[in-house]
C-alpha positions, 0 to 999 in steps of 0.5 A: 480457478485462482489466478497468480497475481500480485496486488500493489496495495499502495505506493510509497514515495521517495523525498521529492516524488509527487506521483508514483514512479517505478522506484519507490521508498523501501521503508514499508512493511506488512505487519499483519496479514489475516485471512478471514473465514469468507476468504477476504484478506485483511492486511495493514502496512506503514509507509510514506504515502505522499502527503507532505508537511513542514517539519521543524526545520521548515523543510517539506517532509513526507508523512508516515501513515498506517494503512489497511486494506480488505481484499476479497479474492472472489472479486479479485479473481473476477477482475483478473479474468477480464 
């Protein structure tokens, strides 16, 4: 039996955030979602995930990343049942 669940893949940060908070940067997108033959979901996204650097103006800025995840639904179902 499949559970109706939501999976948060990553937290995107607003400028000045140093830890996940209820409000996040909305500039992200899931540009690819594939279900493999074994039922594993492969997804990729982009966003600003918390690492900072000094930009050309000398200000701290968030780096933009591309991230991917594999989600095995059998494992997810077992975790959701706990």
